[in-house]
BAMI-460219 format. One record per residue (C-alpha): z, x, y. Coordinates in steps of 0.05 Angstrom, whole numbers, always signed. Layout:
@up:Z&east:X&north:Y;
...
//
This chain:
@up:+145&east:-554&north:-115;
@up:+88&east:-513&north:-143;
@up:+73&east:-536&north:-220;
@up:+52&east:-481&north:-278;
@up:-17&east:-469&north:-298;
@up:-32&east:-487&north:-375;
@up:-37&east:-403&north:-372;
@up:+31&east:-388&north:-348;
@up:+62&east:-443&north:-390;
@up:+46&east:-413&north:-446;
@up:+79&east:-344&north:-418;
@up:+142&east:-382&north:-427;
@up:+132&east:-430&north:-492;
@up:+105&east:-355&north:-538;
@up:+164&east:-329&north:-515;
@up:+221&east:-313&north:-564;
@up:+294&east:-272&north:-577;
@up:+241&east:-210&north:-614;
@up:+186&east:-220&north:-558;
@up:+210&east:-226&north:-489;
@up:+146&east:-244&north:-449;
@up:+161&east:-205&north:-383;
@up:+122&east:-138&north:-346;
@up:+161&east:-78&north:-345;
@up:+159&east:-19&north:-311;
@up:+193&east:+48&north:-297;
@up:+184&east:+79&north:-234;
@up:+216&east:+150&north:-228;
@up:+227&east:+158&north:-158;
@up:+237&east:+231&north:-116;
@up:+280&east:+223&north:-58;
@up:+266&east:+297&north:-16;
@up:+220&east:+257&north:+26;
@up:+269&east:+209&north:+57;
@up:+333&east:+272&north:+52;
@up:+390&east:+229&north:+25;
@up:+393&east:+195&north:-48;
@up:+381&east:+118&north:-50;
@up:+437&east:+85&north:-55;
@up:+450&east:+9&north:-95;
@up:+451&east:-7&north:-12;
@up:+394&east:+27&north:+6;
@up:+359&east:-20&north:-50;
@up:+389&east:-88&north:-33;
@up:+376&east:-76&north:+38;
@up:+304&east:-54&north:+25;
@up:+292&east:-116&north:-28;
@up:+326&east:-163&north:+22;
@up:+282&east:-143&north:+75;
@up:+217&east:-153&north:+33;
@up:+242&east:-224&north:+6;
@up:+207&east:-263&north:+64;
@up:+139&east:-234&north:+32;
@up:+130&east:-287&north:-24;
@up:+167&east:-344&north:-34;
@up:+171&east:-329&north:-110;
@up:+231&east:-276&north:-103;
@up:+283&east:-338&north:-101;
@up:+244&east:-394&north:-135;
@up:+259&east:-414&north:-206;
@up:+236&east:-453&north:-253;
@up:+249&east:-531&north:-275;
@up:+222&east:-559&north:-344;
@up:+206&east:-633&north:-349;
@up:+246&east:-669&north:-391;
@up:+223&east:-669&north:-466;
@up:+177&east:-625&north:-443;
@up:+132&east:-676&north:-420;
@up:+93&east:-630&north:-374;
@up:+82&east:-564&north:-350;
@up:+154&east:-534&north:-316;
@up:+151&east:-528&north:-238;
@up:+168&east:-474&north:-189;
@up:+223&east:-491&north:-137;
@up:+266&east:-457&north:-98;
@up:+338&east:-432&north:-124;
@up:+394&east:-468&north:-76;
@up:+441&east:-418&north:-110;
@up:+397&east:-352&north:-105;
@up:+433&east:-288&north:-100;
@up:+399&east:-227&north:-92;
@up:+455&east:-186&north:-122;
@up:+443&east:-233&north:-194;
@up:+375&east:-193&north:-197;
@up:+398&east:-124&north:-181;
@up:+438&east:-76&north:-234;
@up:+454&east:+3&north:-218;
@up:+478&east:+48&north:-278;
@up:+493&east:+122&north:-275;
@up:+470&east:+165&north:-327;
@up:+529&east:+209&north:-360;
@up:+514&east:+283&north:-324;
@up:+484&east:+328&north:-391;
@up:+418&east:+356&north:-426;
@up:+371&east:+302&north:-440;
@up:+363&east:+262&north:-381;
@up:+292&east:+232&north:-395;
@up:+318&east:+210&north:-463;
@up:+378&east:+176&north:-441;
@up:+334&east:+146&north:-383;
@up:+284&east:+121&north:-439;
@up:+327&east:+95&north:-479;
@up:+374&east:+53&north:-423;
@up:+302&east:+30&north:-398;
@up:+279&east:+6&north:-471;
@up:+359&east:-36&north:-475;
@up:+344&east:-69&north:-406;
@up:+269&east:-78&north:-422;
@up:+283&east:-107&north:-488;
@up:+338&east:-165&north:-459;
@up:+300&east:-232&north:-433;
@up:+304&east:-250&north:-370;
@up:+357&east:-314&north:-356;
@up:+311&east:-374&north:-339;
@up:+363&east:-409&north:-294;
@up:+351&east:-362&north:-236;
@up:+287&east:-325&north:-202;
@up:+253&east:-286&north:-263;
@up:+252&east:-218&north:-235;
@up:+309&east:-168&north:-246;
@up:+317&east:-96&north:-221;
@up:+360&east:-32&north:-240;
@up:+375&east:+27&north:-205;
@up:+394&east:+83&north:-252;
@up:+423&east:+144&north:-215;
@up:+440&east:+216&north:-244;
@up:+374&east:+249&north:-251;
@up:+389&east:+304&north:-198;
@up:+387&east:+359&north:-248;
@up:+340&east:+326&north:-302;
@up:+287&east:+382&north:-320;
@up:+240&east:+333&north:-344;
@up:+238&east:+304&north:-276;
@up:+240&east:+358&north:-226;
@up:+260&east:+332&north:-153;
@up:+276&east:+259&north:-178;
@up:+338&east:+233&north:-161;
@up:+340&east:+163&north:-195;
@up:+295&east:+117&north:-225;
@up:+281&east:+34&north:-226;
@up:+264&east:-10&north:-281;
@up:+236&east:-65&north:-255;
@up:+229&east:-132&north:-300;
@up:+174&east:-189&north:-275;
@up:+167&east:-253&north:-323;
@up:+92&east:-262&north:-328;
@up:+98&east:-337&north:-308;
@up:+127&east:-302&north:-245;
@up:+59&east:-272&north:-234;
@up:+10&east:-297&north:-181;
@up:-60&east:-298&north:-208;
@up:-81&east:-241&north:-253;
@up:-62&east:-183&north:-205;
@up:+10&east:-178&north:-206;
@up:+8&east:-147&north:-142;
@up:+46&east:-192&north:-105;
@up:+117&east:-185&north:-123;
@up:+117&east:-113&north:-132;
@up:+64&east:-96&north:-80;
@up:+115&east:-116&north:-26;
@up:+163&east:-63&north:-52;
@up:+132&east:-2&north:-51;
@up:+91&east:+26&north:+16;
@up:+42&east:+86&north:+27;
@up:+77&east:+129&north:+69;
@up:+160&east:+151&north:+66;
@up:+158&east:+116&north:+136;
@up:+153&east:+51&north:+102;
@up:+102&east:+22&north:+158;
@up:+95&east:-44&north:+124;
@up:+148&east:-86&north:+166;
@up:+162&east:-168&north:+137;
@up:+192&east:-221&north:+198;
@up:+255&east:-248&north:+176;
@up:+261&east:-308&north:+155;
@up:+312&east:-367&north:+148;
@up:+328&east:-385&north:+73;
@up:+317&east:-462&north:+73;
@up:+314&east:-480&north:+1;
@up:+290&east:-547&north:-11;
@up:+333&east:-592&north:-64;
@up:+321&east:-591&north:-142;
@up:+277&east:-649&north:-154;
@up:+315&east:-706&north:-197;
@up:+285&east:-716&north:-266;
@up:+266&east:-787&north:-241;
@up:+212&east:-739&north:-202;
@up:+195&east:-697&north:-266;
@up:+179&east:-758&north:-311;
@up:+145&east:-799&north:-259;
@up:+106&east:-735&north:-247;
@up:+93&east:-720&north:-319;
@up:+73&east:-799&north:-330;
@up:+12&east:-792&north:-272;
@up:-13&east:-727&north:-296;
@up:-13&east:-752&north:-375;
@up:-60&east:-810&north:-347;
@up:-105&east:-773&north:-305;
@up:-110&east:-718&north:-372;
@up:-130&east:-756&north:-424;
@up:-121&east:-677&north:-470;
@up:-49&east:-679&north:-453;
@up:-35&east:-754&north:-473;
@up:-66&east:-741&north:-535;
@up:-13&east:-678&north:-553;
@up:+52&east:-705&north:-513;
@up:+83&east:-713&north:-581;
@up:+61&east:-650&north:-608;
@up:+101&east:-599&north:-560;
@up:+74&east:-621&north:-491;
@up:+46&east:-561&north:-456;
@up:+53&east:-503&north:-505;
@up:+13&east:-549&north:-562;
@up:-37&east:-571&north:-513;
@up:-61&east:-498&north:-498;
@up:-52&east:-476&north:-571;
@up:-97&east:-535&north:-599;
@up:-146&east:-526&north:-558;
@up:-161&east:-455&north:-568;
@up:-151&east:-464&north:-642;
@up:-203&east:-520&north:-651;
@up:-253&east:-478&north:-620;
@up:-246&east:-424&north:-662;
@up:-252&east:-468&north:-719;
@up:-315&east:-497&north:-704;
@up:-344&east:-425&north:-700;
@up:-343&east:-413&north:-773;
@up:-318&east:-343&north:-770;
@up:-340&east:-306&north:-829;
@up:-279&east:-273&north:-867;
@up:-297&east:-206&north:-851;
@up:-280&east:-216&north:-783;
@up:-207&east:-224&north:-789;
@up:-202&east:-157&north:-829;
@up:-178&east:-105&north:-794;
@up:-137&east:-56&north:-830;
@up:-68&east:-63&north:-850;
@up:-21&east:-9&north:-823;
@up:+46&east:+16&north:-820;
@up:+47&east:-11&north:-741;
@up:+33&east:-77&north:-760;
@up:+99&east:-112&north:-783;
@up:+148&east:-163&north:-764;
@up:+187&east:-141&north:-711;
@up:+252&east:-149&north:-680;
@up:+285&east:-146&north:-616;
@up:+297&east:-81&north:-601;
@up:+249&east:-26&north:-565;
@up:+230&east:+49&north:-547;
@up:+190&east:+79&north:-493;
@up:+152&east:+149&north:-491;
@up:+109&east:+172&north:-447;
@up:+49&east:+237&north:-444;
@up:+19&east:+258&north:-382;
@up:-32&east:+304&north:-362;
@up:-81&east:+312&north:-310;
@up:-133&east:+266&north:-289;
@up:-189&east:+317&north:-268;
@up:-180&east:+345&north:-343;
@up:-201&east:+271&north:-368;
@up:-259&east:+261&north:-314;
@up:-290&east:+339&north:-337;
@up:-292&east:+309&north:-408;
@up:-319&east:+240&north:-388;
@up:-378&east:+282&north:-347;
@up:-406&east:+304&north:-417;
@up:-448&east:+239&north:-426;
@up:-472&east:+199&north:-370;
@up:-463&east:+133&north:-404;
@up:-389&east:+149&north:-408;
@up:-331&east:+121&north:-371;
@up:-263&east:+140&north:-364;
@up:-238&east:+90&north:-409;
@up:-281&east:+112&north:-470;
@up:-238&east:+179&north:-458;
@up:-172&east:+146&north:-465;
@up:-184&east:+97&north:-516;
@up:-217&east:+162&north:-557;
@up:-149&east:+194&north:-544;
@up:-105&east:+138&north:-576;
@up:-152&east:+123&north:-628;
@up:-142&east:+205&north:-645;
@up:-65&east:+205&north:-636;
@up:-55&east:+135&north:-678;
@up:-103&east:+158&north:-734;
@up:-72&east:+226&north:-743;
@up:+5&east:+191&north:-737;
@up:-14&east:+147&north:-794;
@up:-44&east:+193&north:-833;
@up:+20&east:+234&north:-834;
@up:+63&east:+174&north:-846;
@up:+14&east:+139&north:-905;
@up:-20&east:+209&north:-924;
@up:-88&east:+170&north:-918;
@up:-113&east:+124&north:-867;
@up:-148&east:+62&north:-881;
@up:-215&east:+54&north:-914;
@up:-242&east:+14&north:-853;
@up:-231&east:+39&north:-784;
@up:-182&east:+14&north:-735;
@up:-190&east:-52&north:-690;
@up:-157&east:-45&north:-617;
@up:-156&east:-103&north:-565;
@up:-172&east:-87&north:-492;
@up:-152&east:-140&north:-439;
@up:-193&east:-145&north:-385;
@up:-205&east:-191&north:-326;
@up:-270&east:-235&north:-308;
@up:-287&east:-271&north:-237;
@up:-295&east:-337&north:-238;
@up:-306&east:-393&north:-191;
@up:-259&east:-444&north:-244;
@up:-193&east:-416&north:-236;
@up:-149&east:-423&north:-172;
@up:-121&east:-349&north:-162;
@up:-122&east:-312&north:-112;
@up:-168&east:-254&north:-139;
@up:-218&east:-309&north:-179;
@up:-204&east:-283&north:-235;
@up:-182&east:-292&north:-307;
@up:-165&east:-262&north:-377;
@up:-215&east:-241&north:-434;
@up:-214&east:-186&north:-479;
@up:-242&east:-135&north:-521;
@up:-235&east:-123&north:-593;
@up:-265&east:-58&north:-606;
@up:-274&east:-5&north:-666;
@up:-233&east:+54&north:-655;
@up:-285&east:+83&north:-704;
@up:-231&east:+127&north:-745;
@up:-276&east:+133&north:-796;
@up:-308&east:+187&north:-747;
@up:-285&east:+255&north:-749;
@up:-326&east:+273&north:-694;
@up:-291&east:+263&north:-637;
@up:-358&east:+265&north:-593;
@up:-386&east:+220&north:-635;
@up:-328&east:+174&north:-643;
@up:-320&east:+167&north:-567;
@up:-401&east:+149&north:-566;
@up:-380&east:+101&north:-616;
@up:-321&east:+68&north:-588;
@up:-375&east:+62&north:-522;
@up:-423&east:+20&north:-559;
@up:-380&east:-25&north:-594;
@up:-354&east:-38&north:-523;
@up:-412&east:-44&north:-492;
@up:-439&east:-85&north:-542;
@up:-398&east:-147&north:-518;
@up:-430&east:-179&north:-468;
@up:-355&east:-191&north:-426;
@up:-342&east:-116&north:-417;
@up:-405&east:-111&north:-364;
@up:-356&east:-173&north:-333;
@up:-298&east:-132&north:-326;
@up:-278&east:-124&north:-261;
@up:-272&east:-65&north:-223;
@up:-214&east:-10&north:-228;
@up:-168&east:-43&north:-165;
@up:-166&east:-113&north:-211;
@up:-141&east:-93&north:-278;
@up:-60&east:-98&north:-284;
@up:-5&east:-99&north:-329;
@up:-3&east:-174&north:-330;
@up:-68&east:-178&north:-376;
@up:-28&east:-150&north:-443;
@up:+13&east:-213&north:-459;
@up:-33&east:-265&north:-453;
@up:-79&east:-231&north:-509;
@up:-19&east:-219&north:-550;
@up:+7&east:-285&north:-544;
@up:-55&east:-316&north:-567;
@up:-60&east:-266&north:-622;
@up:+2&east:-286&north:-650;
@up:-6&east:-363&north:-655;
@up:-80&east:-347&north:-682;
@up:-36&east:-303&north:-737;
@up:+5&east:-367&north:-752;
@up:-49&east:-415&north:-761;
@up:-103&east:-378&north:-804;
@up:-35&east:-349&north:-842;
@up:-61&east:-280&north:-827;
@up:+9&east:-243&north:-827;
@up:+20&east:-260&north:-890;
@up:-51&east:-239&north:-919;
@up:-26&east:-176&north:-877;
@up:-97&east:-175&north:-845;
@up:-94&east:-171&north:-770;
@up:-139&east:-191&north:-716;
@up:-130&east:-121&north:-696;
@up:-82&east:-69&north:-698;
@up:-68&east:-45&north:-631;
@up:-68&east:-59&north:-559;
@up:-93&east:-8&north:-512;
@up:-90&east:-25&north:-438;
@up:-117&east:+19&north:-378;
@up:-93&east:+6&north:-312;
@up:-123&east:+50&north:-256;
@up:-85&east:+61&north:-205;
@up:-80&east:+90&north:-135;
@up:-93&east:+166&north:-129;
@up:-48&east:+178&north:-67;
@up:+28&east:+177&north:-72;
@up:+69&east:+116&north:-62;
@up:+136&east:+99&north:-37;
@up:+196&east:+57&north:-52;
@up:+242&east:+64&north:+18;
@up:+223&east:+130&north:+28;
@up:+228&east:+155&north:-41;
@up:+162&east:+179&north:-63;
@up:+151&east:+141&north:-138;
@up:+132&east:+210&north:-184;
@up:+116&east:+170&north:-242;
@up:+96&east:+104&north:-260;
@up:+100&east:+77&north:-334;
@up:+83&east:+8&north:-355;
@up:+109&east:-24&north:-418;
@up:+76&east:-85&north:-457;
@up:+105&east:-146&north:-491;
@up:+102&east:-129&north:-576;
@up:+96&east:-189&north:-619;
@up:+100&east:-196&north:-705;
@up:+46&east:-153&north:-727;
@up:+43&east:-115&north:-669;
@up:+92&east:-64&north:-667;
@up:+63&east:-14&north:-623;
@up:+25&east:-18&north:-548;
@up:-12&east:+37&north:-507;
@up:-7&east:+23&north:-430;
@up:-52&east:+78&north:-398;
@up:-42&east:+83&north:-318;
@up:-74&east:+139&north:-269;
@up:-41&east:+153&north:-206;
@up:-43&east:+202&north:-148;
@up:-87&east:+254&north:-192;
@up:-50&east:+249&north:-267;
@up:-61&east:+204&north:-322;
@up:+4&east:+168&north:-361;
@up:-1&east:+147&north:-431;
@up:+63&east:+95&north:-439;
@up:+83&east:+74&north:-515;
@up:+127&east:+21&north:-524;
@up:+145&east:+4&north:-595;
@up:+197&east:-34&north:-637;
@up:+238&east:+16&north:-673;
@up:+242&east:-6&north:-740;
@up:+166&east:-9&north:-742;
@up:+151&east:+70&north:-713;
@up:+234&east:+92&north:-712;
@up:+206&east:+156&north:-680;
@up:+158&east:+155&north:-620;
@up:+154&east:+236&north:-608;
@up:+105&east:+252&north:-664;
@up:+54&east:+207&north:-635;
@up:+70&east:+231&north:-568;
@up:+62&east:+306&north:-593;
@up:-3&east:+289&north:-622;
@up:-30&east:+276&north:-547;
@up:-48&east:+349&north:-529;
@up:-80&east:+371&north:-599;
@up:-120&east:+301&north:-593;
@up:-144&east:+328&north:-519;
@up:-164&east:+399&north:-539;
@up:-199&east:+366&north:-605;
@up:-239&east:+327&north:-558;
@up:-258&east:+385&north:-524;
@up:-281&east:+417&north:-572;
@up:-321&east:+366&north:-608;
@up:-360&east:+347&north:-540;
@up:-375&east:+426&north:-531;
@up:-407&east:+426&north:-603;
@up:-434&east:+366&north:-600;
@up:-511&east:+361&north:-570;
@up:-535&east:+314&north:-526;
@up:-592&east:+289&north:-588;
@up:-539&east:+283&north:-634;
@up:-501&east:+225&north:-591;
@up:-565&east:+194&north:-564;
@up:-578&east:+180&north:-640;
@up:-515&east:+132&north:-633;
@up:-547&east:+96&north:-588;
@up:-601&east:+91&north:-624;
@up:-575&east:+61&north:-682;
@up:-518&east:+20&north:-688;
@up:-476&east:+4&north:-737;
@up:-433&east:-47&north:-779;
@up:-382&east:-50&north:-725;
@up:-428&east:-49&north:-669;
@up:-449&east:-119&north:-685;
@up:-381&east:-130&north:-696;
@up:-357&east:-122&north:-627;
@up:-425&east:-163&north:-607;
@up:-409&east:-220&north:-647;
@up:-328&east:-212&north:-622;
@up:-364&east:-219&north:-551;
@up:-388&east:-290&north:-557;
@up:-306&east:-305&north:-588;
@up:-268&east:-279&north:-542;
@up:-314&east:-308&north:-481;
@up:-272&east:-368&north:-508;
@up:-211&east:-339&north:-485;
@up:-239&east:-332&north:-420;
@up:-263&east:-402&north:-413;
@up:-208&east:-432&north:-450;
@up:-196&east:-460&north:-387;
@up:-253&east:-484&north:-356;
@up:-303&east:-539&north:-364;
@up:-363&east:-492&north:-389;
@up:-372&east:-424&north:-397;
@up:-405&east:-404&north:-329;
@up:-379&east:-335&north:-296;
@up:-395&east:-306&north:-239;
@up:-414&east:-220&north:-239;
@up:-372&east:-178&north:-211;
@up:-392&east:-140&north:-151;
@up:-370&east:-79&north:-175;
@up:-357&east:-59&north:-254;
@up:-316&east:-17&north:-283;
//
């Protein structure tokens, strides 16, 4: 029996019907290397062979009566693998990719059943004749609740299912499943009483929604002590910052990683993250210009989740969550200058220098910051005033540059989705994998009716960025560094604020510098 941390508990209590708090992943598989299609039996047998790799596959949640304490992970005595696997075959015909994403969006919009282990995989067949995915045989839609992800990496559950070769060289020794009985209510209440006596902060908040309120109250108290200027919470209102419902839509754009690396080489200080954020900035600004006929007077603000290393959190990576609020400099038409401004804005925040290397950034991060911001909006009544803390989350997930395999089938595409919240109707998830960069957009159709116009802007944004980089002198870019604008100062101030997020669950603000920065 293992108790959830405050952070993992927050993922549960911030979940709603319109905002399921699980990671979404779409994996398009190519079966040419395995010589035969991947069937449901293959899926079942492969996952069954990997169950010993992590107890979390067969553990469920139990909540303490009256929510007097954080929930616990316990063995599920009624575990059945078939409850966590589904099979769907697409109708034959044209537009197979559209059918795949419509089905995937429907699956992702459905919350996981908390009476069972919090993960689910759907095998989608019928992609053999797809022109959009040449060589593809099927796809997997994976859902894993954020609270079920161990540490900050999310590598444990999904990582155990993937291999580095088609042979599936990793073998796990079968073990007999001997689940412990579910704890009694008396035991849970007794544990909660002991925990409350040992934790004065929780004792003071037991009557106020227990674990979720303890987490939330501490955050708000620390924010209020800063006496923040009103202008800090004034990202411009846009069409994507509206209330959402439970429906979802998914679309993606793919390009060559080397193509973006060549752009990055235009200036020694730039990172690949600066390039992808600039492209998202241009795509979003072009879309809003079409929908609203004009951009807001002030630049759009993006939130980028990151991870910082700490000695004070008990996780396999020794990491914890933080975030950057970055001006997208959408008031600057020259994309080369805009990219330099984005870099300077990000660098102005001290947590940027503490970002963990590419191998540590994962899909887990988005919902933590989104959940926090949602509660902040409520406390400061920002949603009612239509002044969001930020306009859009942009998550960059660098991945391996070699192919991965699922039971002998090569993973051709890895697409990640992230939760949405009221006031945040669109999210960008960027992942690099096997020499390609994929921009996956998840939206609420009630806020963004059609994602295709956004996707159509990516090629034009890349070409414009190339052209502006070629025609902008180094002296002009150096001038941006020498003359920081108000937004750069803004980012530096936000660095002090977001450090509260990274240190929320520690007794102090000390962080350990990582061995490698992104």
